[in-house]
Rosetta silent file (secondary structure, phi, psi, omega in degrees, C-alpha in Angstrom):
SEQUENCE: MSERSAPHYCPYCGDEDLVPEEGAPVKGEGYPWACLSCARVFRVKYVGLRSASFSAEGAPTRPTEGNP
SCORE:     score description
SCORE:     0.000 S_00000001
   1 L     0.000  138.658 -179.796  184.564   16.262  -42.322 S_00000001
   2 L   -76.695  147.863  176.095  187.747   17.824  -43.594 S_00000001
   3 L   -72.820  -17.787 -176.226  187.820   19.512  -46.998 S_00000001
   4 L  -106.574  110.694  174.227  191.094   17.759  -47.720 S_00000001
   5 L  -117.150  140.949 -173.351  190.926   14.042  -48.339 S_00000001
   6 L   -83.153  135.582  171.886  193.950   12.172  -49.589 S_00000001
   7 L   -69.191  152.637 -177.271  193.931   10.270  -52.884 S_00000001
   8 L   -89.660  -22.681 -179.758  194.923    6.619  -52.490 S_00000001
   9 L  -155.038  160.316  179.464  197.056    6.321  -55.643 S_00000001
  10 L   -72.840  130.952  179.497  198.557    8.405  -58.441 S_00000001
  11 L   -71.810   -9.631 -178.899  196.190    8.697  -61.431 S_00000001
  12 L   -98.238  -48.530 -175.699  199.181    8.549  -63.804 S_00000001
  13 L  -112.044  -14.038  178.734  201.419    5.711  -62.585 S_00000001
  14 L    84.913   -1.225 -179.453  199.246    4.032  -59.939 S_00000001
  15 L   -72.240  155.850 -178.024  201.859    4.276  -57.190 S_00000001
  16 L  -103.061    8.625 -177.670  200.747    4.968  -53.617 S_00000001
  17 L   -88.711   75.157 -176.081  203.734    7.153  -52.608 S_00000001
  18 E  -111.697  144.334  176.322  201.866   10.497  -52.485 S_00000001
  19 E  -136.124  150.514  175.183  202.566   13.598  -50.411 S_00000001
  20 E   -63.433  135.312  177.963  200.799   16.966  -50.199 S_00000001
  21 L   -86.739  141.542  177.980  202.518   19.460  -52.488 S_00000001
  22 L   -65.080  143.202 -179.955  203.413   22.827  -51.027 S_00000001
  23 L   132.424  151.221 -177.924  201.160   25.596  -52.179 S_00000001
  24 L   -79.173  150.774  176.521  197.784   26.970  -51.405 S_00000001
  25 L   -70.653  151.236  174.071  194.648   25.364  -52.756 S_00000001
  26 E   -96.915  126.653 -175.429  192.844   27.071  -55.603 S_00000001
  27 L   -53.765  124.914  179.080  189.202   27.618  -54.670 S_00000001
  28 L    85.629   -5.379 -178.631  187.103   24.964  -56.383 S_00000001
  29 L  -115.948   -8.202  176.929  190.102   23.021  -57.700 S_00000001
  30 E    86.794 -174.879 -178.020  191.359   21.257  -54.581 S_00000001
  31 L   -94.779  149.686  175.942  194.808   20.760  -53.110 S_00000001
  32 E   -80.553  142.307  176.402  197.909   19.752  -55.079 S_00000001
  33 E  -124.769  142.797  179.445  199.407   16.286  -54.496 S_00000001
  34 E  -113.218  135.044  174.596  202.865   15.106  -55.562 S_00000001
  35 E   -95.867  121.458 -178.927  203.714   11.563  -56.595 S_00000001
  36 L   -77.510  -12.359 -179.655  207.233   10.690  -55.448 S_00000001
  37 L   -83.995  -49.157 -176.716  207.409    7.827  -57.935 S_00000001
  38 L  -107.904   -0.287  175.417  206.713    9.605  -61.243 S_00000001
  39 L    67.188   19.937  176.754  207.338   13.221  -60.048 S_00000001
  40 L   -90.905  150.239  174.836  203.943   14.472  -61.265 S_00000001
  41 E  -117.652  132.664 -175.825  201.872   16.997  -59.346 S_00000001
  42 E  -144.935  167.373  175.217  198.091   16.809  -59.710 S_00000001
  43 E  -123.723  147.833  175.662  194.809   17.912  -58.157 S_00000001
  44 L  -114.789  126.472 -176.705  191.711   15.852  -57.476 S_00000001
  45 L  -122.302  129.852  174.697  188.414   17.683  -57.813 S_00000001
  46 L   -81.273  124.611 -177.348  184.982   16.461  -56.757 S_00000001
  47 L   -95.504  -45.665 -179.546  182.507   17.348  -59.495 S_00000001
  48 L   152.334 -171.169  179.455  179.223   15.954  -58.183 S_00000001
  49 L   -98.256  140.566  177.265  176.848   13.040  -58.425 S_00000001
  50 L   -86.962  136.517 -178.745  175.675   11.660  -61.733 S_00000001
  51 L  -116.213   79.319  176.976  171.912   11.222  -61.997 S_00000001
  52 L  -114.387  141.079  175.995  171.268    8.514  -64.568 S_00000001
  53 L   -85.950  142.924  179.435  168.473    5.984  -64.366 S_00000001
  54 E  -117.891  142.828  178.050  169.436    2.348  -64.808 S_00000001
  55 L   -81.072  177.130  179.783  167.282   -0.475  -66.172 S_00000001
  56 L   -61.736  -27.119  179.666  166.934   -3.909  -64.550 S_00000001
  57 L   -82.026   -5.961  179.151  169.807   -5.133  -66.765 S_00000001
  58 L    92.726    0.071  179.615  172.093   -2.447  -65.384 S_00000001
  59 L   -90.169  145.873  178.062  172.250   -0.422  -68.598 S_00000001
  60 E   -61.777  142.153  178.045  171.451    3.301  -68.564 S_00000001
  61 L   -85.731  -11.476  174.887  167.931    4.095  -69.771 S_00000001
  62 L  -136.431  154.914 -179.642  169.137    7.333  -71.283 S_00000001
  63 L   -60.712  143.646  174.781  172.437    8.230  -72.941 S_00000001
  64 L  -102.286  168.880 -178.274  175.196    9.392  -70.632 S_00000001
  65 L   -56.019  133.708  178.063  177.811   11.994  -71.456 S_00000001
  66 L    92.569  -11.675  177.007  180.124   10.882  -74.233 S_00000001
  67 L  -106.768  141.022  179.978  177.696    8.315  -75.676 S_00000001
  68 L   -69.841    0.000    0.000  175.565    9.084  -78.744 S_00000001
């Protein structure tokens, strides 16, 4: 599997007109992508898997980040 996977849409405007931005990747931060629609340049970073238990109703059994 390649370390570089392409995002499907811009996280800012939602457009699908994305191209790789010139420049080297920053270790641990991913590659830069440019949106030709809104002219923003962004990076997508994989953080990891969330390990929360869910009840039969689909609600978390313990608080998740950002919830009291």
